[in-house]
C-alpha positions as CSV (number, residue, x, y, z in Angstrom):
1,M,31.4,17.8,-89.4
2,G,33.5,20.8,-89.8
3,T,33.0,21.0,-93.5
4,L,32.0,24.7,-93.5
5,S,34.4,27.6,-93.1
6,R,34.1,30.2,-90.4
7,P,32.8,32.8,-92.9
8,E,30.2,30.3,-94.2
9,L,29.1,29.5,-90.6
10,A,28.9,33.2,-89.8
11,A,26.7,33.7,-92.9
12,L,24.3,31.0,-91.7
13,V,24.1,32.6,-88.2
14,E,23.5,36.0,-89.9
15,E,20.8,34.5,-92.1
16,A,19.0,33.0,-89.1
17,T,19.4,36.1,-86.8
18,V,19.0,39.0,-89.3
19,D,15.9,40.5,-87.7
20,T,16.6,39.7,-84.0
21,Y,17.4,41.8,-81.0
22,G,19.4,40.3,-78.2
23,E,20.7,36.9,-77.3
24,H,17.3,35.4,-76.5
25,E,15.8,36.2,-79.9
26,E,19.0,35.1,-81.6
27,V,19.0,31.7,-79.9
28,S,15.2,31.4,-80.7
29,A,15.9,32.1,-84.3
30,L,18.8,29.6,-84.4
31,F,16.5,27.0,-82.8
32,T,13.9,27.5,-85.5
33,A,16.6,27.0,-88.2
34,V,17.8,23.8,-86.5
35,E,14.3,22.5,-86.0
36,E,13.2,23.2,-89.6
37,N,16.4,21.8,-91.2
38,L,17.9,19.0,-89.1
39,A,16.7,15.6,-90.4
40,V,15.5,13.6,-87.4
41,P,15.4,10.9,-86.2
42,F,19.0,9.9,-86.5
43,S,21.3,7.7,-84.4
44,T,24.5,8.7,-82.7
45,S,26.7,7.6,-79.8
46,V,26.7,9.4,-76.4
47,L,29.3,8.2,-73.9
48,G,29.5,4.9,-75.8
49,A,25.8,4.2,-75.9
50,E,23.8,4.3,-79.1
51,V,20.9,6.8,-78.9
52,T,18.3,8.1,-81.2
53,V,17.8,11.8,-81.6
54,R,14.1,12.2,-82.0
55,S,13.8,16.0,-82.1
56,V,15.2,19.2,-80.8
57,D,13.8,21.6,-78.3
58,L,14.5,24.9,-76.6
59,S,15.1,24.3,-72.9
60,R,13.8,26.6,-70.1
61,D,17.3,28.0,-69.6
62,G,17.6,29.0,-73.3
63,R,19.7,26.2,-74.7
64,I,18.9,24.1,-77.8
65,V,18.8,20.5,-76.7
66,A,18.5,17.2,-78.6
67,L,15.8,14.9,-77.2
68,C,17.4,11.5,-77.3
69,T,16.0,8.0,-76.5
70,R,17.5,4.7,-75.8
71,G,15.2,1.8,-74.9
72,G,12.5,3.3,-72.6
73,F,14.7,6.1,-71.5
74,R,14.6,9.7,-72.7
75,Q,17.3,12.4,-72.1
76,A,17.8,16.0,-73.3
77,I,21.4,16.6,-74.3
78,G,22.7,20.1,-75.1
79,L,23.3,20.5,-78.8
80,L,26.7,21.9,-78.0
81,D,27.7,18.6,-76.4
82,L,25.9,16.2,-78.9
83,P,28.3,14.2,-81.0
84,L,27.0,14.0,-84.6
85,P,27.4,10.7,-86.5
86,D,29.5,10.3,-89.7
87,P,27.9,10.9,-92.1
88,A,26.0,13.7,-90.4
89,P,22.3,14.0,-91.0
90,D,20.9,16.5,-93.5
91,G,20.7,20.0,-91.9
92,A,23.7,19.4,-89.6
93,E,25.2,22.6,-90.9
94,W,22.7,24.4,-88.6
95,V,24.1,22.5,-85.6
96,E,27.5,23.7,-86.7
97,A,26.2,27.3,-87.1
98,Y,24.7,27.1,-83.5
99,R,28.1,25.9,-82.2
100,H,29.8,28.7,-84.1
101,Y,27.5,31.3,-82.5
102,W,28.5,30.2,-79.0
103,A,32.2,30.0,-79.9
104,Q,32.3,33.7,-80.9
């Protein structure tokens, strides 16, 4: 990851949030962009364990989370904390844009 420049990431955030008002609507718009563009499922490693990211969701507290499974277990992991595999799945630039949004 990290293939896009800060201006490119800012442009993605702007594209997703152009008609929004306030943080709640901005995060909802970014969630829609991630959900529509991130190719799932994909595998990644979380704390040394291989997990499968099945989908993304918007949590009750307003964070975008990845819904991960391993065996019979399921866990929501914040997209800000989710390590992406190398190579990253298609649409991972939207994960980067979401991270850029919160780093501002």
